[in-house]
C-alpha positions in Angstrom: 1.6 46.4 -11.2 -0.8 45.4 -8.4 -2.7 46.6 -5.4 -3.4 45.1 -2.0 -7.0 44.1 -1.0 -8.0 44.6 2.6 -11.7 45.1 2.5 -14.2 42.2 2.7 -16.5 43.2 -0.3 -15.5 41.3 -3.5 -16.6 44.1 -5.6 -13.3 45.7 -4.9 -11.4 43.1 -6.6 -13.8 43.0 -9.3 -13.2 46.9 -9.9 -9.4 46.7 -9.5 -9.2 43.6 -11.7 -9.8 46.0 -14.6 -6.8 48.0 -13.8 -4.1 46.0 -12.3 -2.0 42.8 -13.2 -2.5 41.4 -9.8 -4.4 41.7 -6.5 -2.5 41.1 -3.3 -5.3 39.6 -0.9 -4.1 40.2 2.5 -4.9 38.0 5.3 -1.9 38.8 7.5 -2.9 42.3 8.7 -6.6 42.4 7.8 -9.9 40.7 9.1 -10.5 38.5 6.0 -12.1 35.0 6.5 -11.6 32.1 3.9 -15.0 33.1 2.5 -14.0 36.7 2.0 -10.7 35.4 0.2 -12.7 33.1 -2.0 -15.1 35.8 -2.9 -12.1 38.1 -4.0 -10.6 35.2 -6.0 -13.8 34.5 -7.9 -14.2 38.1 -8.6 -10.9 38.0 -10.5 -11.9 35.2 -12.6 -12.1 35.8 -16.4 -9.8 39.0 -16.0 -6.3 39.3 -16.7 -5.7 39.9 -13.0 -3.8 37.1 -10.9 -5.1 36.8 -7.4 -2.3 36.1 -4.9 -2.8 35.8 -1.1 -0.6 36.7 1.7 -1.3 34.2 4.5 -0.7 35.2 8.1 2.5 33.0 8.6 4.7 30.5 6.7 2.6 27.4 7.7 1.2 24.8 5.4 -1.9 24.6 7.5 -2.8 28.3 6.5 -1.6 27.8 2.9 -3.5 24.6 1.9 -7.2 25.9 2.3 -6.3 29.2 0.4 -4.8 27.3 -2.6 -7.8 24.9 -2.5 -10.1 27.8 -2.9 -8.2 28.8 -6.1 -5.6 31.2 -5.3 -3.0 31.6 -8.0 -0.1 31.9 -5.5 0.9 32.4 -2.1 2.9 35.1 -0.2 4.8 33.9 2.9 5.8 36.7 5.2 9.0 36.9 7.3 10.9 34.4 5.6 14.7 34.8 6.6 16.5 31.4 5.6 16.8 29.1 2.8 15.2 26.4 4.9 12.2 28.5 5.7 12.0 29.2 2.0 12.0 25.5 1.0 9.2 25.0 3.6 7.0 27.6 1.8 7.7 26.1 -1.6 6.9 22.5 -0.3 3.5 23.6 1.3 2.4 24.8 -2.2 3.5 21.9 -4.2 2.1 18.3 -4.6 4.3 15.3 -4.1 7.0 14.5 -5.1 7.8 18.2 -5.3 6.3 19.0 -1.9 3.9 18.2 0.8 0.5 19.7 -0.4 -2.4 17.4 0.3 -4.9 17.0 -2.3 -8.2 18.6 -2.2 -8.4 21.3 -4.8 -12.2 22.0 -4.9 -12.3 25.1 -7.0 -8.9 24.5 -8.9 -10.1 21.0 -10.0 -13.4 22.3 -11.5 -15.2 20.7 -8.6 -13.4 17.3 -9.1 -13.9 17.3 -12.9 -10.1 17.3 -13.0 -7.5 15.3 -11.4 -4.8 12.8 -11.8 -0.9 13.2 -12.2 -1.2 15.6 -15.1 -3.5 18.1 -13.2 -0.9 18.0 -10.2 2.1 18.4 -12.3 0.3 21.5 -14.1 -0.7 22.8 -10.6 2.9 22.6 -9.5 4.3 24.3 -12.5 1.9 27.2 -12.5 2.2 27.8 -8.7 3.4 31.3 -7.7 5.4 31.1 -4.4 6.5 34.6 -2.9 8.5 35.0 0.2 8.8 38.3 2.0 12.2 39.4 3.1 11.4 41.5 6.2 14.3 40.9 8.7 17.9 41.6 8.2 18.8 37.8 8.6 16.8 37.4 5.3 19.1 40.1 3.7 22.4 38.4 4.9 20.9 35.0 3.7 19.5 36.3 0.2 21.9 34.4 -2.0 20.9 31.0 -0.5 17.2 32.0 -0.6 16.9 33.0 -4.3 18.7 29.7 -5.2 15.9 27.5 -3.7 14.0 25.6 -6.4 10.4 26.5 -6.9 10.5 30.1 -5.7 8.9 32.4 -7.9 9.7 35.8 -6.5 11.0 38.0 -3.6 9.0 40.8 -1.8 10.9 43.3 0.4 8.9 44.4 3.7 11.0 47.5 4.3 9.0 48.5 7.5 9.7 45.3 9.4 13.1 45.1 7.9 13.7 48.7 9.4 12.6 47.4 12.7 15.0 44.4 12.7 17.9 46.8 12.1 16.9 49.0 15.2 15.3 51.8 12.9 11.6 50.9 13.4 9.3 53.2 11.3 12.2 54.5 9.2 12.3 52.6 6.0 14.1 55.5 4.4 17.2 55.1 6.9 20.4 54.9 5.0 21.1 51.5 6.5 17.8 50.2 5.6 18.1 51.6 2.0 21.4 50.0 1.7 19.9 46.5 2.7 17.1 46.9 0.4 19.4 47.7 -2.6 21.4 44.6 -1.6 18.4 42.4 -2.0 17.4 44.1 -5.4 21.1 43.7 -6.6 21.3 40.1 -5.6 17.8 39.1 -7.0 18.5 40.8 -10.3 22.0 39.0 -10.4 20.1 35.6 -9.9 17.4 36.7 -12.2 14.8 36.4 -9.4 12.0 38.8 -9.8 11.8 41.2 -6.9 9.0 43.5 -5.7 8.3 46.3 -3.2 5.1 47.7 -1.8 5.2 51.5 -2.2 3.3 54.6 -2.7 0.9 55.4 -5.7 2.9 58.1 -6.9 3.9 57.3 -10.5 7.2 59.1 -10.2 8.2 57.1 -7.0 6.9 53.9 -8.7 9.1 54.6 -11.9 12.0 55.2 -9.6 11.8 51.7 -8.1 11.7 50.2 -11.6 14.8 52.0 -12.5 16.4 50.4 -9.3 15.8 47.2 -10.8 12.4 46.2 -9.1 10.2 43.9 -11.4 6.9 44.1 -9.8 5.2 46.8 -7.7 2.4 46.9 -5.2 1.1 50.6 -5.6 -0.9 50.9 -2.4 -4.0 49.2 -1.4 -7.9 49.6 -1.7 -8.5 52.1 1.1 -5.1 54.3 0.4 -6.1 54.5 -3.4 -9.8 55.5 -2.3 -8.5 57.9 0.3 -6.0 59.4 -2.2 -8.7 60.3 -4.7 -11.0 61.6 -1.8 -8.3 63.7 -0.3 -7.1 65.1 -3.9 -10.7 65.9 -4.7 -11.6 67.7 -1.4 -8.4 69.6 -1.3 -8.9 71.0 -4.8 -12.6 71.8 -4.2 -11.7 73.6 -0.9 -9.2 75.6 -2.8 -11.6 76.7 -5.5 -14.5 77.6 -3.2 -12.2 79.6 -1.1 -11.5 81.9 -3.7 -13.1 85.2 -4.1 -16.3 85.3 -6.5 -15.3 85.7 -10.0 -11.8 84.3 -9.5 -12.5 80.4 -9.5 
């Protein structure tokens, strides 16, 4: 279970890290700088919460600095082929497994660590997630999940719906069928698969029953607004009642 982080203030992660298993620090759709991201990663240190970062694109130039400031893993958006998946994995791994350049400031404890054993351990612990957000990715799912070094799949149902001609309709029957296909094939390949859905426990439990292994239950501002909306709705209901009936 995790939550997305969109706000700049690192205390958001510090607070969420006491509740969730991971935070998804989102650079794709939010104005987070590398300094902001580093603050969030540091805020998760010492907790049981794993900080992963969604970069804006499947590009090693964007991934390298995020890994060098200590992200436990990367989420690469809009990946639709096995070759694109191999590129994402390679960008996160030191040679000979990949193409990542060496310069891990925080992960190396500020250059106190290094050498072949450090690089090997970094590769083995790296979390590489790709997002299936296009019907082409659904059609290529069997080849994608077979790529060595891939850690997990994340389904992006909204963009997937757009690629299928149903933008804004992630619940469309055709989109649901495509999502079910990804879940089924990931389960078959024993590849962890995740979705980003609501904070409703019943909805979340339903996805687990469908075969989903990890869930992102909203983000910082939706969790905040859900609580605010709930409190205000209940308060307005109570104060609108006649005196003596509250």
